[in-house]
DRENSE-679015 format. One record per residue (C-alpha): residue number from 1; x, y, z. Coordinates in steps of 0.5 Angstrom, whole numbers. Example, Ala and Ser with C-alpha at 12.3 -4.5 7.8 and 13.67 -1.06 7.14 Angstrom:
k;xx;yy;zz
1;25;-9;16
2;27;-2;14
This chain:
k;xx;yy;zz
1;22;-21;3
2;21;-20;-5
3;27;-21;-9
4;27;-15;-14
5;29;-20;-19
6;23;-25;-18
7;18;-20;-21
8;11;-22;-26
9;10;-28;-24
10;4;-28;-28
11;6;-27;-34
12;9;-31;-40
13;17;-30;-43
14;24;-32;-43
15;27;-30;-36
16;35;-31;-36
17;39;-33;-30
18;46;-32;-28
19;50;-37;-24
20;57;-38;-22
21;62;-43;-24
22;67;-41;-19
23;72;-40;-26
24;75;-34;-21
25;78;-32;-28
26;77;-26;-33
27;74;-25;-40
28;71;-21;-45
29;66;-18;-51
30;61;-19;-56
31;59;-18;-63
32;57;-11;-64
33;55;-6;-69
34;54;0;-64
35;50;-2;-57
36;44;3;-55
37;47;8;-50
38;41;11;-45
39;45;17;-41
40;42;20;-35
41;43;27;-33
42;41;34;-33
43;40;40;-38
44;36;47;-38
45;31;45;-43
46;27;39;-46
47;23;34;-43
48;23;30;-35
49;23;23;-34
50;22;21;-42
51;27;17;-46
52;29;20;-52
53;33;17;-58
54;38;22;-61
55;37;19;-68
56;30;18;-68
57;29;26;-67
58;34;28;-73
59;41;27;-70
60;45;31;-64
61;43;38;-67
62;36;37;-66
63;37;34;-59
64;41;40;-57
65;36;45;-59
66;31;40;-55
67;35;40;-49
68;38;47;-49
69;45;46;-51
70;51;47;-47
71;51;54;-47
72;46;58;-43
73;45;65;-43
74;47;69;-38
75;47;77;-36
76;54;80;-34
77;57;86;-32
78;62;89;-37
79;66;93;-31
80;63;99;-34
81;58;105;-31
82;52;108;-35
83;55;114;-36
84;47;117;-34
85;46;113;-28
86;52;110;-25
87;49;103;-25
88;54;97;-28
89;53;96;-35
90;51;89;-36
91;51;85;-43
92;48;78;-45
93;53;73;-46
94;53;65;-47
95;56;61;-41
96;57;54;-40
97;51;51;-35
98;51;45;-30
99;48;40;-34
100;51;34;-36
101;46;31;-41
102;48;34;-48
103;56;34;-46
104;55;27;-44
105;52;26;-51
106;58;29;-55
107;62;25;-51
108;59;18;-53
109;59;20;-60
110;65;22;-60
111;67;15;-58
112;63;13;-65
113;57;10;-61
114;50;11;-67
115;45;10;-63
116;44;15;-56
117;38;16;-51
118;38;22;-47
119;34;22;-41
120;34;28;-37
121;33;26;-29
122;30;32;-26
123;26;40;-27
124;21;44;-25
125;15;47;-30
126;13;53;-29
127;6;55;-29
128;0;60;-28
129;-8;59;-27
130;-13;63;-31
131;-19;65;-28
132;-25;64;-32
133;-32;66;-31
134;-38;63;-34
135;-43;67;-37
136;-50;65;-39
137;-51;59;-43
138;-56;55;-47
139;-56;48;-45
140;-59;41;-47
141;-56;37;-42
142;-59;29;-43
143;-62;26;-37
144;-63;20;-38
145;-66;13;-41
146;-74;13;-39
147;-76;7;-35
148;-82;4;-35
149;-85;-1;-29
150;-84;-3;-24
151;-83;-11;-22
152;-90;-13;-20
153;-93;-19;-19
154;-100;-22;-21
155;-104;-29;-18
156;-106;-33;-25
157;-113;-34;-25
158;-116;-41;-28
159;-119;-46;-26
160;-118;-51;-20
161;-117;-57;-23
162;-110;-57;-26
163;-103;-54;-27
164;-99;-49;-31
165;-95;-53;-37
166;-88;-53;-37
167;-88;-48;-42
168;-93;-44;-38
169;-93;-38;-42
170;-96;-37;-49
171;-96;-30;-50
172;-96;-23;-48
173;-99;-18;-51
174;-98;-10;-48
175;-104;-5;-51
176;-105;2;-50
177;-112;4;-47
178;-115;4;-53
179;-114;-3;-55
180;-108;-2;-59
181;-102;-7;-60
182;-96;-4;-57
183;-92;-10;-57
184;-92;-17;-57
185;-88;-23;-53
186;-89;-30;-55
187;-87;-36;-52
188;-80;-37;-49
189;-78;-30;-52
190;-84;-28;-47
191;-80;-31;-41
192;-73;-28;-43
193;-75;-22;-44
194;-81;-20;-40
195;-81;-25;-34
196;-77;-26;-28
197;-81;-33;-26
198;-87;-36;-25
199;-89;-40;-19
200;-93;-46;-21
201;-94;-49;-14
202;-101;-51;-14
203;-106;-46;-11
204;-101;-41;-11
205;-100;-39;-18
206;-96;-33;-20
207;-92;-30;-25
208;-87;-24;-23
209;-86;-19;-28
210;-79;-15;-29
211;-78;-8;-29
212;-77;-3;-35
213;-81;-7;-40
214;-88;-4;-40
215;-91;3;-40
216;-94;4;-34
217;-101;6;-34
218;-102;1;-41
219;-105;-6;-40
220;-102;-13;-41
221;-105;-19;-43
222;-102;-26;-42
223;-104;-32;-45
224;-103;-38;-40
225;-102;-45;-41
226;-107;-48;-38
227;-107;-57;-37
228;-113;-60;-34
229;-113;-66;-30
230;-117;-73;-30
231;-114;-77;-23
232;-115;-84;-23
233;-114;-89;-17
234;-110;-96;-18
235;-111;-100;-11
236;-105;-105;-10
237;-110;-110;-10
238;-112;-108;-18
239;-107;-111;-23
240;-105;-104;-25
241;-101;-104;-18
242;-97;-109;-19
243;-90;-106;-20
244;-85;-109;-25
245;-77;-110;-23
246;-73;-107;-29
247;-67;-112;-31
248;-62;-107;-33
249;-64;-103;-26
250;-65;-107;-21
251;-67;-103;-15
252;-73;-100;-20
253;-80;-103;-21
254;-84;-100;-26
255;-91;-99;-27
256;-96;-99;-32
257;-98;-92;-32
258;-93;-86;-31
259;-96;-79;-29
260;-96;-80;-22
261;-99;-75;-18
262;-97;-71;-13
263;-103;-67;-11
264;-102;-70;-3
265;-106;-65;-1
266;-113;-68;-4
267;-111;-75;-1
268;-106;-77;-7
269;-101;-81;-3
270;-97;-87;-5
271;-96;-94;-1
272;-91;-99;-3
273;-92;-106;0
274;-86;-111;-1
275;-88;-119;-2
276;-94;-115;3
277;-90;-112;8
278;-91;-104;7
279;-85;-100;6
280;-85;-94;10
281;-82;-87;6
282;-77;-85;10
283;-72;-90;15
284;-72;-88;22
285;-66;-84;21
286;-69;-79;16
287;-67;-82;10
288;-71;-84;3
289;-73;-92;3
290;-75;-90;-4
291;-77;-85;-9
292;-82;-84;-15
293;-79;-85;-22
294;-74;-88;-26
295;-68;-83;-25
296;-67;-75;-25
297;-61;-72;-27
298;-61;-66;-23
299;-62;-70;-16
300;-55;-70;-13
301;-57;-73;-6
302;-63;-78;-7
303;-63;-80;1
304;-65;-73;2
305;-67;-69;-3
306;-75;-68;-5
307;-79;-72;-10
308;-79;-68;-16
309;-84;-66;-22
310;-80;-71;-27
311;-80;-76;-22
312;-87;-76;-21
313;-88;-76;-28
314;-84;-83;-30
315;-88;-87;-24
316;-86;-93;-22
317;-82;-94;-15
318;-74;-94;-14
319;-71;-97;-8
320;-65;-93;-5
321;-59;-95;-1
322;-62;-93;5
323;-67;-99;4
324;-61;-104;2
325;-58;-102;9
326;-64;-104;13
327;-65;-111;9
328;-57;-111;11
329;-60;-111;18
330;-67;-116;16
331;-71;-111;16
332;-74;-111;10
333;-75;-117;4
334;-69;-117;-1
335;-71;-114;-8
336;-69;-121;-12
337;-73;-123;-18
338;-78;-127;-13
339;-80;-120;-10
340;-86;-118;-11
341;-88;-111;-11
342;-94;-107;-11
343;-96;-100;-10
344;-103;-95;-8
345;-102;-89;-12
346;-106;-84;-16
347;-104;-82;-24
348;-108;-77;-29
349;-109;-75;-36
350;-108;-68;-38
351;-111;-63;-44
352;-108;-57;-45
353;-113;-51;-44
354;-110;-44;-46
355;-113;-39;-41
356;-112;-31;-41
357;-111;-26;-35
358;-111;-18;-36
359;-107;-14;-32
360;-107;-6;-31
361;-98;-5;-31
362;-96;-1;-25
363;-91;4;-25
364;-87;10;-21
365;-85;17;-23
366;-78;18;-25
367;-74;24;-21
368;-68;26;-25
369;-63;32;-22
370;-61;38;-27
371;-54;40;-27
372;-55;47;-26
373;-60;52;-23
374;-65;53;-30
375;-69;59;-32
376;-76;58;-33
377;-78;61;-40
378;-76;57;-44
379;-75;50;-40
380;-77;44;-44
381;-76;35;-43
382;-76;32;-49
383;-76;26;-53
384;-74;23;-60
385;-76;18;-64
386;-74;16;-71
387;-72;24;-71
388;-78;27;-69
389;-78;30;-63
390;-84;30;-57
391;-85;35;-51
392;-87;34;-46
393;-92;38;-42
394;-90;41;-35
395;-96;39;-30
396;-98;46;-27
397;-106;49;-24
398;-108;49;-30
399;-106;42;-33
400;-105;37;-26
401;-105;32;-30
402;-98;35;-34
403;-93;30;-35
404;-88;33;-31
405;-87;38;-25
406;-80;41;-22
407;-77;41;-15
408;-73;47;-14
409;-67;48;-8
410;-69;52;-2
411;-65;57;0
412;-58;56;2
413;-59;48;-1
414;-54;44;-3
415;-59;40;-8
416;-60;42;-15
417;-67;43;-18
418;-71;36;-20
419;-75;35;-25
420;-80;29;-24
421;-83;26;-30
422;-90;22;-29
423;-90;14;-29
424;-93;12;-36
425;-92;19;-40
426;-86;17;-44
427;-84;10;-48
428;-80;5;-45
429;-73;7;-47
430;-72;13;-50
431;-67;18;-48
432;-70;24;-44
433;-67;30;-45
434;-68;38;-42
435;-67;44;-46
436;-65;51;-41
437;-62;57;-40
438;-58;59;-34
439;-53;64;-30
440;-51;59;-26
441;-43;58;-26
442;-43;52;-30
443;-36;49;-26
444;-33;50;-19
445;-28;55;-20
446;-27;54;-28
447;-20;55;-29
448;-14;54;-35
449;-8;52;-32
450;-2;54;-37
451;5;50;-37
452;11;51;-39
453;13;47;-45
454;18;44;-42
455;21;44;-35
456;27;50;-34
457;28;57;-32
458;28;60;-39
459;20;59;-38
460;20;62;-32
461;25;65;-26
462;26;70;-21
463;32;74;-23
464;32;76;-15
465;31;70;-10
466;29;76;-4
467;25;80;-10
468;19;76;-11
469;17;81;-17
470;23;80;-20
471;20;74;-24
472;21;74;-32
473;19;69;-37
474;13;68;-41
475;8;73;-41
476;1;72;-41
477;-3;78;-43
478;-11;78;-44
479;-16;85;-46
480;-23;86;-48
481;-23;86;-56
482;-28;92;-56
483;-30;94;-63
484;-35;99;-66
485;-40;93;-68
486;-39;90;-62
487;-37;95;-56
488;-39;89;-50
489;-32;87;-49
490;-35;80;-49
491;-30;77;-54
492;-22;77;-51
493;-15;79;-55
494;-11;74;-52
495;-3;74;-52
496;2;69;-50
497;9;73;-51
498;15;69;-51
499;22;70;-47
500;27;72;-52
501;31;65;-52
502;24;62;-54
503;23;67;-60
504;24;63;-67
505;26;68;-71
506;26;76;-70
507;19;78;-71
508;17;72;-67
509;15;76;-61
510;8;73;-58
511;3;69;-61
512;-5;72;-62
513;-11;69;-61
514;-18;73;-61
515;-24;69;-60
516;-29;73;-64
517;-24;69;-70
518;-24;63;-68
519;-29;60;-72
520;-32;53;-69
521;-29;54;-63
522;-33;55;-57
523;-31;53;-51
524;-24;53;-47
525;-23;46;-48
526;-23;47;-55
527;-19;53;-54
528;-14;49;-50
529;-13;44;-56
530;-13;48;-61
531;-7;52;-58
532;-3;47;-56
533;-4;43;-63
534;-2;50;-66
535;5;51;-70
536;7;57;-67
537;6;55;-61
538;13;52;-57
539;13;55;-51
540;7;52;-47
541;2;47;-46
542;-6;49;-43
543;-9;44;-39
544;-17;45;-37
545;-18;40;-31
546;-26;41;-30
547;-31;46;-33
548;-28;45;-41
549;-35;47;-43
550;-34;54;-41
551;-35;59;-46
552;-28;61;-48
553;-31;68;-48
554;-31;67;-41
555;-24;67;-41
556;-22;73;-36
557;-17;79;-37
558;-12;80;-34
559;-11;87;-33
560;-3;88;-35
561;2;82;-35
562;1;75;-32
563;8;71;-32
564;8;64;-30
565;9;63;-24
566;4;68;-22
567;-3;66;-18
568;-9;70;-18
569;-11;73;-11
570;-18;73;-10
571;-17;78;-4
572;-12;83;-8
573;-17;82;-14
574;-9;81;-18
575;-4;76;-21
576;2;76;-16
577;9;71;-15
578;6;65;-12
579;10;64;-5
580;11;57;-1
581;12;61;6
582;14;54;10
583;20;56;5
584;27;60;7
585;28;66;4
586;33;64;1
587;31;57;-1
588;30;57;-9
589;24;52;-8
590;20;58;-5
591;17;59;-11
592;14;53;-13
593;10;55;-20
594;17;58;-23
595;21;53;-27
596;28;50;-25
597;34;46;-29
598;34;41;-24
599;41;42;-23
600;44;38;-17
601;50;40;-12
602;54;33;-11
603;57;38;-5
604;51;38;-2
605;48;32;2
606;40;35;2
607;41;36;-6
608;44;28;-7
609;38;26;-3
610;33;29;-7
611;37;26;-13
612;37;19;-10
613;30;19;-9
614;29;22;-16
615;33;16;-19
616;30;10;-14
617;23;13;-13
618;20;15;-6
619;17;10;-1
620;13;11;6
621;10;6;11
622;4;2;9
623;-2;5;13
624;-5;-2;13
625;0;-7;13
626;5;-8;19
627;13;-7;17
628;11;-6;10
629;13;0;5
630;9;3;-1
631;12;6;-7
632;8;14;-6
633;13;17;-13
634;16;13;-18
635;23;14;-20
636;28;15;-26
637;29;7;-25
638;21;5;-24
639;19;9;-31
640;25;6;-35
641;24;-2;-32
642;21;-4;-38
643;26;0;-43
644;31;-4;-47
645;37;-1;-47
646;44;-4;-47
647;48;0;-43
648;46;6;-38
649;51;12;-36
650;50;16;-30
651;53;23;-31
652;49;27;-25
653;53;23;-19
654;59;18;-17
655;59;12;-14
656;62;15;-8
657;59;21;-8
658;55;22;-1
659;48;22;0
660;44;25;6
661;39;23;10
662;34;26;15
663;35;26;22
664;34;29;29
665;39;33;31
666;40;34;39
667;37;40;40
668;31;36;36
669;31;40;29
670;31;36;23
671;38;35;20
672;41;32;14
673;47;27;16
674;50;23;11
675;47;15;9
676;53;10;9
677;48;5;6
678;46;8;0
679;51;9;-6
680;49;11;-13
681;53;5;-16
682;49;0;-12
683;42;4;-14
684;45;3;-22
685;47;-4;-21
686;40;-6;-18
687;37;-3;-24
688;41;-7;-29
689;40;-13;-25
690;32;-12;-26
691;33;-10;-33
692;36;-16;-35
693;32;-21;-31
694;25;-17;-34
695;27;-15;-41
696;34;-14;-44
697;41;-15;-42
698;43;-8;-39
699;49;-6;-35
700;51;1;-32
701;57;5;-32
702;59;10;-27
703;65;14;-25
704;69;17;-19
705;69;23;-16
706;75;27;-18
707;81;28;-13
708;80;35;-11
709;88;37;-11
710;92;32;-16
711;98;33;-13
712;103;26;-11
713;100;25;-4
714;94;27;-5
715;92;22;-10
716;96;16;-6
717;92;18;0
718;85;18;-5
719;87;11;-8
720;89;8;-2
721;82;10;2
722;78;8;-5
723;81;2;-5
724;81;0;3
725;73;2;3
726;68;-2;1
727;65;3;-3
728;65;-1;-9
729;62;-8;-6
730;55;-8;-9
731;49;-12;-7
732;41;-14;-8
733;38;-10;-3
734;30;-9;-1
735;28;-3;-5
736;24;1;0
737;28;-1;7
738;35;-2;4
739;36;-9;8
740;40;-13;3
741;37;-19;0
742;40;-27;1
743;40;-32;-3
744;37;-40;-1
745;45;-40;2
746;44;-34;6
747;49;-31;3
748;50;-24;0
749;48;-23;-7
750;53;-20;-11
751;51;-15;-17
752;57;-11;-18
753;58;-15;-25
754;52;-11;-28
755;56;-4;-27
756;62;-2;-29
757;66;4;-24
758;70;9;-28
759;76;12;-23
760;79;15;-29
761;84;19;-29
762;80;25;-31
763;81;26;-39
764;82;33;-43
765;77;34;-48
766;75;39;-53
767;68;42;-56
768;67;47;-61
769;63;51;-56
770;66;48;-50
771;74;50;-51
772;78;45;-47
773;75;42;-41
774;77;36;-36
775;72;31;-35
776;71;24;-32
777;72;19;-38
778;65;14;-36
779;62;16;-42
780;68;15;-46
781;69;8;-44
782;61;6;-44
783;62;9;-52
784;68;5;-53
785;65;-1;-50
786;59;0;-55
787;62;-1;-62
788;67;-6;-60
789;66;-13;-63
790;64;-19;-59
791;71;-22;-59
792;75;-16;-57
793;75;-13;-49
794;76;-6;-48
795;83;-8;-44
796;89;-4;-48
797;84;0;-53
798;85;7;-55
799;80;12;-52
800;80;19;-56
801;82;24;-51
802;87;29;-51
803;90;27;-45
804;89;26;-38
805;90;31;-31
806;95;27;-28
807;98;20;-29
808;98;13;-24
809;104;9;-23
810;103;2;-25
811;103;0;-16
812;97;5;-17
813;94;2;-23
814;94;-5;-19
815;91;-3;-14
816;85;0;-17
817;84;-6;-22
818;84;-10;-16
819;79;-6;-13
820;74;-7;-19
821;76;1;-22
822;77;2;-29
823;84;6;-30
824;87;9;-37
825;94;10;-38
826;98;14;-43
827;102;10;-47
828;108;12;-52
829;107;9;-59
830;113;5;-63
831;112;12;-68
832;113;16;-62
833;105;18;-61
834;102;19;-54
835;96;14;-54
836;91;14;-47
837;88;7;-47
838;84;2;-42
839;89;-1;-37
840;84;-7;-35
841;77;-8;-37
842;74;-10;-30
843;67;-10;-27
844;65;-9;-20
845;63;-16;-19
846;66;-19;-13
847;73;-22;-14
848;70;-29;-13
849;65;-28;-19
850;66;-30;-26
851;63;-24;-28
852;70;-19;-26
853;70;-18;-33
854;67;-14;-37
855;68;-18;-43
856;66;-24;-40
857;59;-20;-38
858;59;-18;-46
859;60;-25;-48
860;55;-28;-43
861;49;-22;-45
862;50;-23;-52
863;49;-31;-51
864;43;-30;-47
865;40;-25;-53
866;41;-31;-58
867;37;-36;-53
868;32;-31;-51
869;30;-29;-58
870;30;-36;-61
871;26;-39;-55
872;22;-33;-56
873;17;-35;-62
874;16;-42;-58
875;12;-38;-52
876;5;-40;-52
877;6;-46;-56
878;4;-53;-54
879;11;-55;-48
880;11;-61;-51
881;17;-66;-53
882;16;-64;-60
883;16;-56;-59
884;23;-57;-54
885;27;-61;-60
886;25;-55;-65
887;27;-51;-59
888;33;-54;-58
889;36;-54;-66
890;34;-47;-66
891;38;-45;-60
892;44;-51;-62
893;44;-47;-69
894;45;-40;-66
895;50;-42;-61
896;55;-46;-66
897;54;-39;-70
898;58;-36;-64
899;62;-42;-64
900;65;-40;-71
901;65;-32;-70
902;70;-34;-64
903;66;-31;-58
904;65;-38;-55
905;70;-44;-55
906;66;-48;-53
907;58;-49;-50
908;52;-54;-48
909;45;-54;-46
910;39;-57;-44
911;32;-56;-44
912;28;-61;-39
913;20;-60;-36
914;18;-64;-30
915;10;-66;-30
916;8;-60;-25
917;12;-55;-28
918;9;-57;-35
919;2;-56;-31
920;5;-49;-30
921;8;-48;-37
922;15;-48;-35
923;21;-50;-39
924;28;-49;-37
925;34;-49;-41
926;40;-50;-37
927;46;-46;-42
928;54;-48;-40
929;59;-43;-43
930;66;-43;-45
931;68;-36;-47
932;74;-33;-52
933;78;-31;-46
934;81;-25;-47
935;89;-24;-48
936;91;-20;-42
937;99;-22;-41
938;104;-24;-45
939;110;-27;-42
940;116;-26;-46
941;123;-30;-44
942;130;-27;-46
943;136;-30;-45
944;143;-28;-48
945;148;-33;-53
946;155;-33;-56
947;152;-35;-62
948;146;-38;-66
């Protein structure tokens, strides 16, 4: 099973692992100005699935504008009837909505954080599709680059008493029919550019030409380098037949003459004798006993490889290991200094004589397919050279030798019109183009997709879920632009009408485009780009999936208003609200093209199942691999896996929010039941563990569901239920199957220390728009942690809130702290003021973990960041002793500073690499630290005395 912490093993970088030292204790935080916090939540506007830095976009007010703020406009009844109709009178008011993103942002900012990032996790973009009719248009289509000759071969004709040279071609010249030169290749360039190969086999000499080099119909003149040979015979009885042993290579016996003949067909054989005994060429087991020549580096196996031309040219005889084996067997004489070796052989002299061959270049017609059905009037095929245009002549009855012909498709055929270019009618390598007009639709169902700028109901919604016609939001109106000068109506007037809450001023009611006024914009692709970059446009984005070259005048009139969320009905010839008939009448997803805010219902198992998949992604069985799963839809955590941030706040769900799963009921219907194996806190811890291993040390913050009834009995029962459950146990698991992953010892891998679970109680806050409200304190707590310096823990630190929903007893605090939940307590200061403080800064790590305290995690993460930052520059450097010493010096200096600042008591580290790991490019840093532990208890002993 793949460990999700062990990813991207092929990439270089610094990886940090955290090990337990069995301290079984508590600890504390790190040097910080303000750490970064990413809030995961919902909103009514803004981008989905994309982290946005509040500071980078201009501050919290800009973030409010982008994500829609904390209030939403709604129509409410005033309680008064309309005096004319009697219907209830309504008015538009701003009311708080369910979104958590902006509210949590202000809570984190109130705690003093200066680096807030926001990520909207869900929402649906409204859309519609505008119909486009293509109109007659003139096209200039590139057919392709013209080819030349086909691959061909020709026999080489010359005298029969010689051979081709090792550089067989002197030059190749291409000539027209009138003899004028087109181009010339010389020497090695001819082989490189025009010739595939030359077969120099005696009596079968052939040249093979590359395709698309010469123009068919032209002639090529090839001058070959021919070597005329004169042969001489040497007998073993001749003086030249005696071979001489080479002292530096005792198995080689040189001859008086080199250039042995290899023309066996003419009877030119070699006979070898040692001490008068004839030595055959091969041993009984088929291995060469001797070879001509002294040495050829290209020979891989001298016992079996064929003799080479180089060996024949060197002359002489060299004996092989197979001969030595026969000598050892007593078959043949030993090759010692007294051995007499003679041979019968033929050798030759040669004279270079060039010879010319001339060939006609063969070719074949080239066929090109047109994109659309052309009008024959005005159709032309042409090419350009140096700015000069050359048109091809069509083949016809009057001109049977024309340059091209056309093949039109039959009735109902799916094959497009083709143009056949006669071989040799155009030069090689020019770009052929066709110019023509067409009435055919130049795209399959060309359309413009109009999407809302962002997800949300403000862009398009159905007011009455039972009435598809109650749609409202962004509307589009497209009309014919008829003028006295142009009554054709081909030009269009296009209006994008803004909803009231998207208008940037009182007069900002719509955006108008007139196609006749858009100079330089000719097609729907350019029009979409223009609209998307229009500074007036804050409502839509246009997408043209295909047919972007269709003229924008082809955008069809709408004959009335078209709303985002509607779709064109071909049968009715009009737009109507798009409905998914598979969904129930009361299901908001029945209208998939309208916008949605992406809010979730924590009381719905189905809704929480959807949120879990939105965060973690969707996995399906891999059809090609048994017992494997694949990610088919990325989740939020997948998208931010490589996004560096210090803390993540889950604002949309709690640790004990029930999550649903689909199963079959007793009646065979699919039902949704609670999935006991899924937990939003564990999912967050898994992500933080992966992000820490891959990119940057990251911790998560998540809250606890509020107690429904804040009575003493209900609170006690709720606390006991939380403390006794295993809801706060978090172990590494397989993302796709949710099976636990075990370490090498077969134990579960605790990842609880990557998250902090805030019980509360819920805190009271005040906002200038929301007024007084109560919420879980997870954002406040995350903000507190982000601003504390290294030496300071969250324990006993004050949080800026107005009060608690209820108060916990010391025993309840103790029970929750033992179950690793963060709690808040109200204290009375010496001056009589009330303060809300953190009772104990614990993580969700297991009780036997070294990382049960947030301060310990903070110190460890900060120390790891120091090591990571100083080690990073050594990636890509040699993995030698000098570099390791330099790295050690840098790490020592960084850790010394932490010790001086009171973050660490002491530390020890080693850098090592084994020879095998050095080959793999790995270096290992083992770091042991002693953090400055936080003060958690002060024991005071009081005694009475009569006097001192």
